[in-house]
C-alpha positions in Angstrom: -9.1 -14.5 13.0 -7.8 -11.6 15.1 -4.5 -11.4 16.9 -6.3 -12.3 20.2 -7.8 -15.4 18.6 -4.3 -16.4 17.4 -2.8 -15.9 20.8 -5.6 -18.0 22.4 -5.1 -20.9 19.9 -1.4 -21.0 20.3 -1.7 -20.8 24.1 -4.1 -23.7 24.1 -1.9 -25.8 21.8 1.3 -25.2 23.7 0.2 -24.9 27.3 1.9 -21.5 27.6 0.1 -18.5 29.2 -1.8 -16.1 26.9 0.5 -13.4 28.3 3.7 -15.2 27.2 2.2 -16.0 23.8 1.0 -12.5 23.3 4.5 -11.1 23.9 6.0 -13.6 21.4 3.3 -12.7 18.8 3.8 -9.0 19.3 7.6 -9.4 19.0 7.2 -11.5 15.8 5.0 -8.9 14.2 7.2 -6.0 15.4 10.3 -7.7 14.0 8.6 -8.4 10.6 7.4 -4.7 10.5 10.9 -3.4 11.3 12.6 -5.6 8.7 10.1 -4.4 6.0 10.7 -0.8 7.0 14.4 -1.4 6.5 13.5 -2.9 3.1 14.7 -6.4 4.0 13.3 -9.6 2.4 11.7 -12.1 4.9 11.2 -15.7 4.0 9.4 -18.2 6.2 9.7 -21.6 4.5 6.4 -23.4 4.1 4.4 -20.2 4.7 5.6 -17.4 2.3 7.8 -14.4 1.9 7.4 -10.7 2.6 9.2 -8.0 0.7 8.9 -4.3 -0.1 8.0 -3.3 -3.7 8.1 0.1 -5.3 5.0 1.5 -6.9 5.8 3.9 -9.6 4.5 7.4 -9.7 1.4 7.8 -11.8 -1.4 10.2 -12.7 -4.8 9.3 -11.3 -8.2 10.9 -11.4 -10.4 12.2 -8.6 -13.6 10.2 -9.2 -15.8 12.9 -7.8 -14.4 15.9 -9.8 -12.6 14.1 -12.6 -9.6 16.2 -11.9 -6.1 14.7 -12.6 -4.0 14.0 -9.5 -0.3 13.2 -9.3 0.3 10.1 -7.2 4.0 10.0 -6.1 6.2 6.9 -6.0 5.8 4.9 -2.9 7.0 1.7 -1.1 4.4 -1.0 -0.3 4.6 -4.3 1.6 4.0 -7.4 -0.5 3.4 -11.0 0.6 3.7 -14.1 -1.6 2.4 -17.4 -0.3 4.5 -20.5 -0.6 3.4 -23.4 -2.8 2.7 -25.5 0.4 0.4 -22.8 1.8 -1.4 -22.4 -1.6 -2.0 -26.2 -1.8 -3.2 -26.3 1.8 -5.7 -23.5 1.2 -6.8 -24.8 -2.2 -7.4 -28.4 -0.9 -10.1 -27.3 1.6 
């Protein structure tokens, strides 16, 4: 499902215009992105939680040449689904 599909489904279910729903979806995603970039924890009950984790620096290999490459520490977004969401997905 794409963002456009999501907007269309929500607009159909609520009776709001696609334009209004599109603005809300964009603001929601922008707010989540901004919070994660500020290293904030986001919890949406019944859906899941978003947080930022630190990946440690490591030494990797270039698969083509076999040469060792230093990979620096970096921050990555992480999502953990709630029990309710896991049950819903697993039941189908």
